[in-house]
C-alpha positions as CSV (number, residue, x, y, z in Angstrom):
1,M,-39.8,7.3,15.7
2,N,-36.6,8.0,13.8
3,T,-33.7,5.6,13.8
4,E,-30.1,6.9,13.4
5,F,-28.5,4.8,10.7
6,L,-25.5,4.5,8.4
7,I,-26.0,4.9,4.7
8,K,-24.4,1.6,3.9
9,D,-27.4,-0.1,5.6
10,A,-30.1,1.7,3.6
11,K,-31.5,-1.5,2.2
12,N,-32.5,-2.5,5.7
13,F,-34.5,0.6,6.4
14,V,-36.8,1.0,3.3
15,N,-40.0,2.9,4.2
16,Q,-38.7,3.7,7.7
17,N,-38.1,7.1,9.2
18,V,-34.3,7.6,9.7
19,T,-31.8,10.2,10.8
20,V,-28.4,10.6,9.1
21,R,-25.5,12.7,10.1
22,G,-23.1,13.6,7.3
23,W,-21.9,16.0,4.7
24,V,-23.5,17.5,1.5
25,F,-21.1,17.0,-1.4
26,N,-23.4,18.1,-4.2
27,K,-26.6,20.1,-4.6
28,R,-29.0,20.8,-7.5
29,S,-32.4,22.2,-7.7
30,S,-35.4,22.0,-10.0
31,G,-37.2,24.9,-8.3
32,S,-39.6,23.2,-5.9
33,I,-37.3,20.2,-5.2
34,I,-33.8,20.4,-4.0
35,F,-31.6,17.3,-4.5
36,L,-28.8,16.8,-2.0
37,Q,-26.0,14.2,-2.4
38,I,-25.0,13.2,1.1
39,R,-22.1,11.0,2.5
40,D,-21.7,9.8,6.1
41,G,-18.4,8.0,5.8
42,S,-20.1,4.6,5.2
43,G,-21.6,5.5,1.8
44,F,-23.5,7.9,-0.4
45,I,-27.2,8.6,-0.9
46,Q,-29.4,11.2,-2.5
47,T,-32.0,13.2,-0.6
48,T,-34.9,15.0,-2.0
49,V,-36.2,18.1,-0.2
50,S,-39.7,18.9,-1.6
51,K,-41.1,22.4,-0.9
52,K,-44.6,21.0,-0.5
53,D,-43.5,18.3,2.0
54,V,-41.3,20.2,4.5
55,P,-41.8,23.4,6.5
56,A,-40.7,26.6,4.8
57,E,-37.7,27.0,7.2
58,V,-36.4,23.5,6.3
59,F,-36.7,24.2,2.6
60,G,-34.9,27.6,3.2
61,Q,-32.0,25.8,4.9
62,A,-31.7,23.3,2.1
63,H,-31.6,26.2,-0.3
64,E,-28.9,27.8,1.8
65,I,-26.6,24.7,2.0
66,T,-23.3,24.9,0.3
67,D,-21.1,22.0,-0.8
68,E,-19.3,20.2,2.2
69,S,-21.7,21.6,4.8
70,S,-22.3,19.2,7.6
71,I,-25.9,18.4,8.5
72,V,-28.4,16.3,10.4
73,L,-31.2,15.1,8.2
74,T,-34.4,13.2,9.0
75,G,-36.6,11.5,6.4
76,T,-38.0,8.3,4.9
77,I,-35.8,5.8,3.0
78,K,-37.3,4.9,-0.4
79,A,-36.1,2.4,-3.0
80,E,-35.4,4.5,-6.1
81,P,-34.0,2.7,-9.2
82,R,-33.3,6.0,-10.9
83,S,-30.9,7.0,-8.2
84,P,-27.2,6.0,-8.7
85,Y,-27.3,4.5,-5.2
86,G,-30.6,2.6,-5.6
87,F,-32.2,4.4,-2.6
88,E,-33.0,8.0,-1.6
89,I,-34.2,9.8,1.5
90,Q,-37.3,11.9,1.2
91,A,-36.5,14.7,3.7
92,K,-38.8,15.8,6.5
93,D,-36.4,17.8,8.6
94,L,-32.9,19.2,8.2
95,K,-30.5,21.0,10.5
96,I,-27.1,22.6,9.5
97,I,-24.3,21.8,11.9
98,S,-21.7,23.8,10.0
99,L,-22.2,25.9,6.9
100,A,-19.2,25.5,4.6
101,Q,-17.7,28.5,2.8
102,A,-19.4,29.1,-0.5
103,E,-16.5,28.1,-2.8
104,F,-15.1,24.7,-2.1
105,P,-11.5,24.7,-3.5
106,I,-12.0,21.5,-5.5
107,A,-14.7,22.3,-8.1
108,A,-16.7,19.8,-10.1
109,K,-14.3,19.9,-13.0
110,E,-11.0,18.4,-14.1
111,H,-8.0,19.3,-12.0
112,G,-4.3,18.5,-12.5
113,I,-2.7,16.0,-10.1
114,D,-0.4,18.7,-8.5
115,F,-3.4,20.9,-7.7
116,L,-5.3,17.9,-6.2
117,L,-2.3,16.8,-4.1
118,S,-1.9,20.4,-2.8
119,W,-5.5,20.0,-1.5
120,R,-5.1,16.4,-0.6
121,H,-6.6,17.0,2.9
122,L,-9.9,17.9,1.1
123,W,-9.5,15.6,-2.0
124,L,-9.8,12.6,0.4
125,R,-13.5,13.4,0.6
126,S,-14.2,12.5,-3.1
127,P,-15.9,9.2,-3.8
128,R,-12.9,8.0,-5.7
129,Q,-10.5,8.6,-2.9
130,W,-13.0,7.3,-0.4
131,A,-13.1,4.0,-2.3
132,I,-9.4,3.7,-2.7
133,L,-8.7,4.1,1.0
134,R,-11.4,1.7,2.0
135,I,-9.9,-0.9,-0.2
136,R,-6.5,-0.1,1.3
137,S,-7.9,-0.7,4.8
138,R,-9.5,-4.0,3.7
139,M,-6.2,-5.2,2.3
140,M,-4.3,-4.3,5.4
141,N,-6.7,-6.4,7.5
142,A,-6.6,-9.2,4.9
143,I,-2.8,-9.3,5.0
144,N,-2.8,-9.5,8.8
145,D,-5.5,-12.1,8.9
146,F,-3.9,-14.3,6.2
147,L,-0.5,-14.4,7.9
148,Q,-1.9,-15.0,11.4
149,K,-3.9,-17.9,10.1
150,E,-0.7,-19.2,8.4
151,G,1.0,-19.2,11.8
152,Y,3.0,-16.0,11.5
153,L,3.6,-13.8,14.5
154,R,3.7,-10.0,14.1
155,I,7.0,-8.5,15.3
156,D,7.4,-4.7,15.2
157,S,10.8,-3.8,13.7
158,P,12.5,-0.5,14.5
159,I,12.1,2.7,12.4
160,L,15.5,4.0,13.5
161,T,18.3,1.8,12.4
162,P,22.1,1.9,12.4
163,S,22.7,0.5,9.0
164,A,21.4,-0.2,5.5
165,C,19.3,-3.1,4.4
166,E,18.7,-2.3,0.8
167,G,21.6,-0.2,-0.2
168,T,23.4,2.8,1.3
169,T,22.5,5.2,-1.5
170,T,18.8,5.4,-0.5
171,L,19.2,6.0,3.2
172,F,17.5,8.9,5.0
173,P,19.9,10.1,7.7
174,V,18.5,11.3,11.0
175,P,20.7,13.3,13.5
176,Y,21.0,11.1,16.5
177,L,23.3,11.2,19.6
178,P,22.9,8.2,21.8
179,A,24.4,8.2,25.3
180,W,27.2,5.7,24.8
181,P,28.4,4.3,28.2
182,D,32.1,4.3,29.0
183,G,33.9,1.0,28.9
184,D,36.1,-1.1,26.6
185,N,33.2,-3.5,25.8
186,Q,31.1,-0.8,24.1
187,T,31.1,-1.2,20.3
188,V,30.6,2.2,18.6
189,P,29.2,1.9,15.1
190,S,31.2,3.1,12.2
191,W,28.6,5.7,11.3
192,L,29.6,7.7,14.3
193,N,32.0,10.5,13.5
194,P,35.3,10.3,15.4
195,D,34.4,13.2,17.7
196,Q,30.9,11.7,18.2
197,T,29.4,15.2,17.9
198,K,27.4,14.6,14.7
199,P,26.3,11.0,14.5
200,Y,23.4,9.8,12.4
201,A,20.9,7.0,12.6
202,F,18.8,6.1,9.5
203,L,15.1,5.6,8.7
204,S,14.4,2.0,8.0
205,Q,14.4,0.7,4.5
206,S,13.0,-2.6,5.6
207,G,12.5,-4.6,8.7
208,Q,13.9,-7.8,7.2
209,L,17.1,-8.1,9.1
210,Y,15.4,-7.7,12.4
211,L,12.8,-10.3,11.4
212,E,15.6,-12.8,10.7
213,A,16.6,-12.4,14.3
214,A,13.1,-13.3,15.4
215,I,12.7,-16.5,13.4
216,A,14.8,-18.4,15.9
217,A,12.3,-17.6,18.6
218,H,9.0,-17.8,16.7
219,R,9.9,-19.6,13.4
220,K,7.5,-17.5,11.2
221,V,7.2,-13.8,11.7
222,Y,6.2,-10.6,9.9
223,D,6.1,-6.8,10.3
224,F,3.9,-4.2,8.7
225,G,4.6,-0.5,8.7
226,P,6.1,2.5,7.1
227,T,9.5,2.3,5.4
228,F,11.7,5.0,3.7
229,R,13.8,5.1,0.6
230,A,15.6,8.2,-0.4
231,E,15.5,7.3,-4.1
232,K,15.7,10.2,-6.6
233,S,13.0,8.5,-8.6
234,K,10.1,10.3,-10.3
235,T,8.2,7.3,-11.7
236,K,4.6,6.6,-11.1
237,R,5.6,3.6,-8.9
238,H,7.8,5.3,-6.4
239,L,7.3,7.0,-3.1
240,T,9.8,8.0,-0.5
241,E,7.6,6.9,2.4
242,F,5.5,3.8,1.9
243,W,4.1,0.8,3.7
244,M,5.6,-2.6,3.5
245,M,4.9,-6.0,4.9
246,D,8.0,-8.1,5.4
247,A,7.8,-11.8,6.3
248,E,10.5,-14.3,7.2
249,A,10.2,-18.1,7.9
250,A,12.7,-20.6,9.2
251,F,13.1,-23.9,7.4
252,M,11.6,-22.5,4.2
253,D,13.5,-23.0,0.9
254,F,13.2,-21.0,-2.3
255,E,10.6,-23.1,-4.0
256,E,8.4,-23.1,-0.9
257,L,8.7,-19.3,-0.7
258,L,7.4,-18.9,-4.3
259,G,4.4,-21.1,-3.5
260,F,3.6,-19.1,-0.4
261,E,3.8,-15.7,-2.2
262,E,1.5,-17.0,-4.8
263,K,-1.0,-18.3,-2.3
264,M,-1.0,-14.9,-0.4
265,I,-1.6,-12.8,-3.5
266,C,-4.4,-15.0,-4.7
267,H,-6.0,-14.8,-1.2
268,L,-5.7,-11.0,-1.1
269,I,-7.2,-10.5,-4.6
270,Q,-10.1,-12.8,-3.7
271,D,-10.7,-11.0,-0.4
272,V,-11.1,-7.6,-2.2
273,L,-13.4,-9.1,-4.8
274,D,-15.5,-10.6,-2.0
275,N,-15.7,-7.6,0.2
276,C,-15.1,-4.4,-1.9
277,R,-17.4,-4.7,-4.9
278,A,-19.1,-1.4,-4.1
279,E,-15.8,0.4,-3.9
280,L,-14.5,-1.2,-7.1
281,Q,-17.7,-0.1,-8.8
282,V,-17.1,3.5,-7.6
283,L,-13.7,3.3,-9.2
284,E,-15.2,1.8,-12.4
285,R,-12.7,-1.0,-12.1
286,D,-13.1,-3.8,-14.6
287,V,-12.9,-6.8,-12.2
288,K,-12.6,-9.5,-15.0
289,P,-8.8,-9.3,-15.1
290,L,-8.7,-9.7,-11.3
291,E,-11.0,-12.7,-11.4
292,K,-8.4,-14.4,-13.6
293,I,-5.8,-14.3,-10.9
294,Q,-5.6,-17.9,-10.0
295,P,-2.6,-20.2,-9.4
296,P,-0.2,-21.2,-10.9
297,F,1.7,-18.1,-11.8
298,L,4.2,-18.3,-14.7
299,R,7.8,-18.4,-13.7
300,L,10.7,-17.2,-15.8
301,T,14.4,-17.0,-14.8
302,Y,16.2,-13.7,-15.3
303,E,17.9,-15.1,-18.4
304,E,14.5,-16.3,-19.8
305,T,13.0,-12.9,-19.0
306,L,15.7,-11.0,-21.0
307,K,15.1,-13.3,-24.0
308,K,11.4,-12.6,-23.8
309,L,11.9,-8.8,-23.4
310,K,14.1,-8.7,-26.5
311,E,11.4,-10.6,-28.4
312,L,9.0,-7.9,-27.3
313,G,11.3,-5.1,-28.6
314,S,13.2,-4.1,-25.5
315,D,16.8,-3.0,-25.8
316,I,17.8,-4.3,-22.4
317,Q,21.3,-5.7,-22.2
318,D,22.6,-8.9,-20.5
319,G,23.4,-8.2,-16.9
320,E,21.1,-5.1,-16.6
321,D,18.4,-4.9,-14.0
322,L,14.8,-4.5,-15.3
323,G,13.6,-1.0,-15.5
324,N,10.0,0.3,-15.2
325,D,9.5,0.2,-18.9
326,D,10.7,-3.4,-19.1
327,E,8.3,-4.4,-16.4
328,T,5.4,-2.6,-18.1
329,T,6.3,-4.3,-21.5
330,L,6.2,-7.7,-19.8
331,M,3.1,-7.2,-17.9
332,T,1.0,-5.9,-20.7
333,H,1.8,-9.3,-22.4
334,F,0.9,-11.6,-19.5
335,E,-2.6,-11.9,-18.0
336,K,-1.5,-13.2,-14.6
337,P,1.3,-12.2,-12.3
338,L,4.7,-13.3,-13.3
339,F,7.6,-14.6,-11.1
340,I,11.1,-13.5,-12.3
341,T,13.7,-15.6,-10.5
342,R,17.5,-16.0,-10.1
343,F,18.7,-12.5,-10.6
344,P,22.4,-11.9,-11.0
345,S,24.2,-11.2,-7.7
346,A,25.7,-8.0,-9.3
347,F,22.5,-6.0,-8.5
348,K,21.0,-8.0,-5.6
349,A,21.6,-7.4,-1.9
350,F,24.3,-9.2,0.1
351,Y,21.9,-11.4,2.1
352,F,20.6,-13.5,-0.9
353,K,21.8,-17.1,-1.1
354,R,23.5,-18.0,-4.3
355,D,22.4,-20.7,-6.7
356,K,24.4,-23.8,-6.3
357,E,24.6,-24.4,-10.0
358,K,25.5,-20.9,-11.0
359,E,27.4,-18.9,-8.3
360,N,26.7,-15.6,-10.0
361,L,22.9,-16.0,-9.6
362,T,20.9,-15.5,-6.5
363,L,17.9,-17.4,-5.1
364,S,15.8,-14.3,-5.5
365,N,12.5,-13.4,-7.1
366,D,10.4,-10.4,-8.1
367,L,6.6,-10.9,-8.5
368,L,5.2,-8.6,-11.2
369,A,1.5,-7.7,-11.4
370,S,-0.5,-8.0,-14.6
371,E,-2.1,-5.2,-16.7
372,G,1.1,-3.4,-17.1
373,Y,2.0,-3.0,-13.4
374,G,5.4,-3.8,-12.1
375,E,6.9,-5.4,-9.0
376,I,4.6,-5.9,-6.0
377,V,6.7,-8.5,-4.1
378,G,10.4,-9.1,-3.8
379,G,12.0,-11.9,-1.9
380,G,14.3,-14.9,-1.8
381,Q,16.2,-17.4,0.3
382,R,18.7,-15.9,2.7
383,E,22.4,-16.8,3.1
384,D,22.6,-18.9,6.3
385,D,26.3,-19.7,6.4
386,Y,28.4,-17.4,8.6
387,E,31.7,-17.6,6.6
388,I,29.9,-17.0,3.3
389,L,27.9,-14.1,4.6
390,L,31.0,-12.5,6.1
391,K,32.6,-12.8,2.6
392,R,29.6,-11.2,1.0
393,F,29.9,-8.2,3.4
394,R,33.5,-7.7,2.4
395,E,32.7,-8.0,-1.3
396,A,30.0,-5.4,-0.9
397,G,32.3,-3.0,0.9
398,L,30.1,-3.0,4.0
399,N,31.6,-2.5,7.5
400,E,31.1,-5.8,9.2
401,N,31.1,-4.1,12.6
402,D,27.8,-2.4,11.7
403,Y,26.3,-5.8,11.2
404,G,27.8,-7.7,14.1
405,W,24.5,-8.6,15.5
406,Y,23.2,-9.9,12.2
407,L,26.3,-12.1,11.8
408,D,25.6,-13.5,15.3
409,L,22.4,-15.0,13.9
410,R,24.6,-17.3,11.8
411,K,26.7,-18.3,14.8
412,Y,24.0,-19.6,17.0
413,G,21.6,-22.1,15.5
414,S,21.5,-20.9,11.9
415,V,18.9,-22.6,9.6
416,P,17.8,-22.3,6.0
417,H,15.3,-19.5,5.8
418,S,13.5,-17.3,3.3
419,G,11.4,-14.2,3.2
420,F,9.8,-11.5,1.1
421,G,8.5,-7.9,1.2
422,L,5.1,-6.8,-0.2
423,G,4.6,-3.1,-1.1
424,L,1.1,-2.1,0.0
425,E,0.7,0.9,-2.3
426,R,1.9,-1.0,-5.4
427,L,-0.5,-3.8,-4.7
428,L,-3.3,-1.3,-4.2
429,A,-2.4,0.6,-7.3
430,W,-2.8,-2.6,-9.3
431,I,-6.0,-3.7,-7.7
432,C,-7.6,-0.3,-8.1
433,K,-5.9,0.2,-11.5
434,L,-4.6,3.6,-10.5
435,E,-2.5,5.7,-12.9
436,H,-0.1,6.8,-10.1
437,I,0.9,5.3,-6.8
438,R,0.4,8.7,-5.2
439,E,-3.4,7.9,-4.9
440,A,-2.7,4.7,-3.0
441,I,-1.6,6.4,0.3
442,P,-3.5,9.0,2.3
443,F,-0.7,11.7,2.2
444,P,2.0,10.9,-0.3
445,R,5.6,11.7,0.2
446,T,7.9,12.0,-2.9
447,I,11.1,13.7,-3.7
448,Y,9.1,16.8,-4.5
449,R,6.3,16.7,-2.0
450,F,6.0,16.4,1.8
451,T,2.9,18.6,2.4
452,P,0.1,18.7,3.4
């Protein structure tokens, strides 16, 4: 009797007859034996089809198989230390479900990144991409599990929004004509043209502002979904569409926030180490640097960071924001993630609370990943005073009418609160040690690419 099984469970079926459904991703022959590399979605295994052990028609089908053909194969699982997978299937029967075209577009040779991204729909099948996306899925589950256990409620924030959260220069406009009812009480946003014939909504840059509305109902909340930034950036750390987890908590001050971010990152790293060793091995990821990620993380103020950067040879000037090169310089120097705190208000968003001792500094932080990787988390304490927040809107040149609902939150039961955003792809790029963030998302969108 044959048992249908998943390749990941091979160790439980040694010396048993099994059936596997999957795809052949590589084939070689020694004449009387054909070796097939098979994947079924759960893992990879080698199959030997011996001419002396199978009917002639089965050996003929094995000879006919092309890369990426789908098959049903029956055979006996054997422990095989010479196999890269530790096991192999000695075939007894084989049926082709679909014979792939003879020339698979992605050959077993080096290809440029642009070529591979053009064939992304097929590149996803490679062991490397398989491993990356499995780790991504594990991290998404770990993020949800951690926050739920910490008492956070998931709140879905809208994708279409009427205003900016992270700066008006990176908004994606979307033609949008809502049916505004008649009446003097209807407030029409400033982004509507006077004739109301060509209004626009925008794709969300972050769900933060909406989460701030939810803390008065649920105290601790988060969202997790796609966000959009129309940045004209071509760096290896930027996408125009990416996934972000935003969290907000009432009655949390700045110091408590830093401790919570640290706790979460350590938990996520450990979860991947505990559950994704096989995938990390496929990626040939040295896990020793990840195993060093334990609290506490070093904390430097913005002013201390500038001093350190200048010691390391950077030409950054006082009052400048850190660039990608600065972040890389720092994080090739430190073995564990680094908190940079209290950035100048000149390049931070309006909603950050100011430092009581230095009004030009904000209670903000960026968390930079080690091994030369940059920002993976950004957060801070929010301004909870109505009059001060209104002043910040005006200083930033924002139309306060667009944010009337947000200002209302400071009128009715405002409390000290803090929050942060975690970039999923940046975190994944660090954990998997990817050269470019484009591999950290199934179908990357950049300023130059929106296909396939």
